[in-house]
C-alpha positions as CSV (number, residue, x, y, z in Angstrom):
1,M,62.1,-199.1,-89.7
2,K,59.4,-200.3,-92.0
3,E,56.7,-199.5,-89.4
4,Q,58.1,-196.0,-89.1
5,T,58.0,-195.6,-92.9
6,V,54.4,-196.8,-93.1
7,E,53.4,-194.4,-90.3
8,Q,55.2,-191.5,-92.0
9,E,53.7,-192.2,-95.3
10,T,50.2,-192.6,-93.8
11,K,50.5,-189.2,-92.1
12,L,51.8,-187.6,-95.3
13,Y,49.0,-189.1,-97.4
14,A,46.2,-188.3,-94.8
15,Y,47.6,-184.7,-94.8
16,D,47.4,-184.4,-98.5
17,L,43.7,-185.9,-98.5
18,T,42.7,-183.2,-95.9
19,N,44.3,-180.5,-97.9
20,E,42.7,-181.5,-101.1
21,A,39.3,-181.8,-99.6
22,A,39.7,-178.3,-98.1
23,E,40.9,-176.8,-101.2
24,H,38.1,-178.3,-103.4
25,G,35.3,-177.6,-100.9
26,F,34.3,-181.0,-99.9
27,K,31.2,-181.2,-97.8
28,S,30.7,-183.6,-94.9
29,T,28.8,-185.8,-97.4
30,D,31.7,-186.0,-99.7
31,N,33.9,-189.1,-99.3
32,W,37.1,-190.4,-100.8
33,N,37.1,-193.7,-102.7
34,L,40.5,-195.3,-101.9
35,T,42.1,-198.0,-104.0
36,M,45.5,-199.5,-105.0
37,V,46.1,-199.5,-108.7
38,T,48.8,-200.1,-111.4
39,D,50.3,-197.3,-113.3
40,K,47.6,-197.7,-116.0
41,G,44.8,-197.7,-113.4
42,R,46.1,-194.5,-111.9
43,V,46.1,-192.7,-115.2
44,E,42.6,-193.8,-116.0
45,I,41.3,-192.7,-112.7
46,Q,43.0,-189.3,-112.9
47,K,41.5,-188.8,-116.4
48,E,38.0,-189.5,-115.2
49,Y,38.0,-187.8,-111.8
50,F,39.1,-184.5,-110.2
51,P,40.5,-184.1,-107.6
52,T,42.6,-187.2,-107.0
53,V,45.4,-187.9,-104.5
54,A,47.9,-190.4,-105.7
55,A,51.1,-191.6,-104.2
56,Q,53.5,-194.3,-105.6
57,L,54.8,-196.4,-102.8
58,Y,57.1,-199.4,-102.4
59,P,55.1,-202.7,-102.4
60,E,56.3,-203.5,-98.9
61,I,54.7,-200.4,-97.5
62,L,51.7,-200.0,-99.9
63,L,49.5,-202.4,-98.1
64,G,50.2,-200.9,-94.7
65,V,49.5,-197.3,-95.7
66,Y,46.3,-198.4,-97.6
67,Q,44.9,-200.1,-94.6
68,N,45.8,-197.2,-92.2
69,I,44.3,-194.7,-94.4
70,K,41.1,-196.8,-94.8
71,R,40.9,-196.8,-91.0
72,R,41.3,-193.0,-90.8
73,L,38.6,-192.5,-93.4
74,H,36.4,-194.9,-91.3
75,Q,36.1,-197.3,-94.1
76,N,35.9,-200.9,-93.7
77,L,38.1,-203.3,-95.5
78,S,36.4,-205.8,-97.8
79,K,37.2,-209.5,-97.4
80,E,39.3,-209.2,-100.6
81,E,41.2,-206.3,-99.1
82,E,41.8,-208.0,-95.8
83,S,43.3,-211.0,-97.7
84,L,45.7,-208.9,-99.7
85,T,49.5,-209.7,-99.1
86,V,52.7,-208.0,-100.2
87,E,53.0,-211.0,-102.7
88,T,49.6,-210.3,-104.2
89,I,50.6,-206.6,-104.6
90,L,53.8,-207.7,-106.4
91,K,52.0,-210.2,-108.6
92,D,49.2,-207.7,-109.5
93,D,51.8,-204.9,-110.0
94,L,50.1,-202.5,-107.8
95,R,52.2,-199.5,-107.3
96,H,50.0,-196.6,-106.3
97,I,47.4,-195.7,-103.8
98,I,44.9,-193.2,-105.2
99,A,41.8,-191.5,-103.7
100,Y,39.1,-189.9,-105.7
101,N,35.5,-188.8,-105.1
102,P,33.1,-190.6,-107.5
103,K,30.7,-187.7,-107.5
104,R,33.4,-185.4,-109.1
105,Q,33.9,-186.5,-112.5
106,R,35.8,-184.4,-115.0
C-alpha cells in the first residue's frame, strides 16, 4: 500500500510541475530545483520565488516521492540525499517537497 501511495503522489506532483511550467512559460532551459524543507523553509522559498510547487507529505512517503521526482526531472541525487532515511526526515522535521526555479525570483 505504501508503494502505491508513493507512486500516486509522484504522479500527482509531476503533473502539477508540468502544469505550472506550461502555465508560466518555462523554456527548455528552465529547470526546477527540488528540495525537502520544514514549514519555515517552505514559507521562505515561496516568499522568494514564483512559481513554486509545494506538497506536504507524510514522512514515510516523502523520501520516496522526492527520489522519484528527482529521477523524472533527470537530476542526480547528491551523496547527502542518497543517505537520507525516514528517521533523518523525522529528526529534521522535513514535511514538504518544494520545487522552484532559481531564475524566477519575486
